[in-house]
C-alpha angles and dihedrals in degrees: 000000000000113000114196126204110236110220100135103149118192098017121153122259113293112252112207142172112322091017093282116151136181109282111234124221136166125287117351094021092057089045090053091048091058093066100040117111129227106259131205107214115245092226126042120259119257142124110319110243132179093206134230098303092112124010138164119233121215090253091059096256115140113225122200123188114216132175138178150145134260120270131212096226143354122304098266096044137082114274092037095098097031126080117247122220114290090013087151094060124076094328107108126089146183128229128196117200114200108193116195094175087087086057094049100264127112095233138109123180119200119194121195119208111184119195089230133038119279121227110283098185102029131057116333118239107260134212121223120191145168105034125229112220136197095055101124112182092031112138090240093066098271101320145066133184135262090216128041115164141145118267121237110257111222094168138336088279103034128063129158144193132195122212117199105166143036093244093182091064099025099239143095119289118270137183112279096034115131109225105200115192144154137187130238098216126207114183129194107294097047086108125037090232094059111116117235098007114202122239118260127015124352103192118079147142128236131228115284104252124203109198121195104229115224091002104063131224133065128283127209090217112129130192114227120206090274091057096250120149127225158213100026117216095265090055093056094100095182098044110221092355091063111122124213118267102240110209142143121255092273092055096257108149117240113228093348094182088071094053092109096038104074132108116258108269093236095045113151132216128295093018096083090067092049089047093052093046090047090051089052090056091045088057095044127102103232097211097056104015089235117151111233092220112078122250099031122117117245120262110243103242131158095232096277093177109117127233092258119042143150096212140003096232140024092242091059089077102022101049109192087347091293134123125293121254134220121244125233115282111284096025129108118263119243110178097033127078136189115234107205135218122199095353104128092172091067104023123218098332136028113238125200090242088061098043130338116240117219134186096249101185146327119244112209123217120182124216121192117213127212094266093050097260112143118217116195115217120203125211113196119220117203126205124206095170094264138040112277136181095237145152114216112220123188119204107265129219113269103212120127098011094137093053092050089049089053095056110110118247090237090060092053095044092049088069095046118109105163097172095037093246094176093050096232094128093248116110110171111192125206119214133203123222138175119239089207136355111288095019122124112265112257136186112288116234111156136059130043090287097034087251097149122068099198144015089253092053091048092051091050093047095047093046090054099040100042105023101028091235111158096013094107129356091316113107145149121233120256088247092056092049089049090053091052090050091050091050094051095043095053104044105131121241118238112234126243109271111221103189093147103039098180094048094042091050091050090047091054089052091051090047089057096040096054091049103252090130092064089082103011094064109199099210136038130164121217121228131242100248105076113119090230109074091204089069100048125106095000124154104217139176109216097146095227139103094202089230132123118253132186104246097186136255093294091066097038116124124226096254094109090223123135089245094051092119096043119104135170113251105262116231113243102206110118091021094126092058096053097109094041094049101036099030093236141036114251109155132179127040097301099031094250097137113083092185140022090254091054089051091053092048092053090060115111139147109045089005096049094102092050091047092050090049090055091050089053096048121116110253093251093056092044091053090048090052092051091047089053093050091047089054092062 
């Protein structure tokens, strides 16, 4: 990828999607404008649309489009978050919710459209609604349902159910009710007489849906056994894509390693099938086509793995879509690569076939906090057998990529201040990059140096750099690449988990007071141009500005480039699940930080003042800050 320095003084106002430009003002704003680049929007201009997720019919009925995949068990049980064998075949579905409460009638019709035939001779797919809570020890994870009845079969691929009352409270439906329901699914093959049975299992569960009566759409709010709701709207970090936090009554997460692996809550048909097929490719070894999860048939590939590669599959470095981890000292790295500068013998990146990279040693560095506590920092040193001008890059977490891609260029540039015009010591710098040779440069968003302008460009770059795909004759079809892009765009975002409200609230105040929010912007709003309607017009909380910042000499890589100490602000959503998803905590670009506090204490350069403020915090405030960060 070509990364261009953006020092374009005196350029005209940037015109972006929808005709929006940077609004000029006196002083600092005019100063900022002088260094902003001209930007080609990532997505073509056109009428902004929010898509078909929720729409009003002429008769007043509110229609919500819903979609999902089958599950192995109920929501609070094992095999709910995981993906059963052949999950990518015949196991997605679409639901249409027709809500007449908005039109003055106590009636909601839910129609189920599976991608494959249901069982016609065996058990009939059933509809369960209105949960009962407070039943700890129940086989269904602490709850059962007031209603469990067979759906009406219209055809092998259309069944429906009508709800006329709030059975949990014994009254008619009214706006604001949360109708929670799930399906007990029986696909063709549940009975030997079923025509065209599908391969694999035939008995499944659905997602647990929580429909907002009279309002439309789904909510990630979940009742625990005490009847408490959560997460509140400001804790839904991914807007409408935010998935429910599935936990037991005591707050213990169920299947936490799958926290970053779920479909976006508001996913639309036919995207679930593309998501599942993209996940299949993500979990496939590209030399043999074998699926890394047992029981799945191989994917017929023509050995698309290149001659030089870091791994045989995407999942080898991005386990469960989380961050990479460092190996023990002396062992070869797996989910970390060395990007090279001025090393013609090896090209842009060192591959294991050229020279294995090992974690040579850890250099300790103590930091004493205001209360006398000593925190030991750890700087990793890598050995490739010879000195190299290199930038170590650990595999990042992949959550929320589609939402970040959907943020308008004007929103990102509004936070840029390359020459620190307002004198606050923060000078976020935008970069331009090309998604492919010959393309117009666009605003960089992804990668440790914001070197990729889109999810598609990142997929192409990573396939080539790490798997050798596209280097020679090896290649993936356009359809396969599209499936990977769909998968990465529509991973749902885990909500903020506020188990200690007072401490989390105090931690958020400390986060703002010490200056962390200057770069880790709490709130962004996505635009209306993204091709996926699920990602449009979403208010999200990623805690990033997607800009490059000088983080000081302590975090500089060994590339020898002027921008060696510049890094894109890392998003913080999903941070609290790092250890549970990845198996270890290795934060920052080279994995040196074994905890969130260590990561903070490595900050320098533009973040030096914020880092020093954290060092000076009273212990109580520091713990509150860490509790807040762990909640994200």
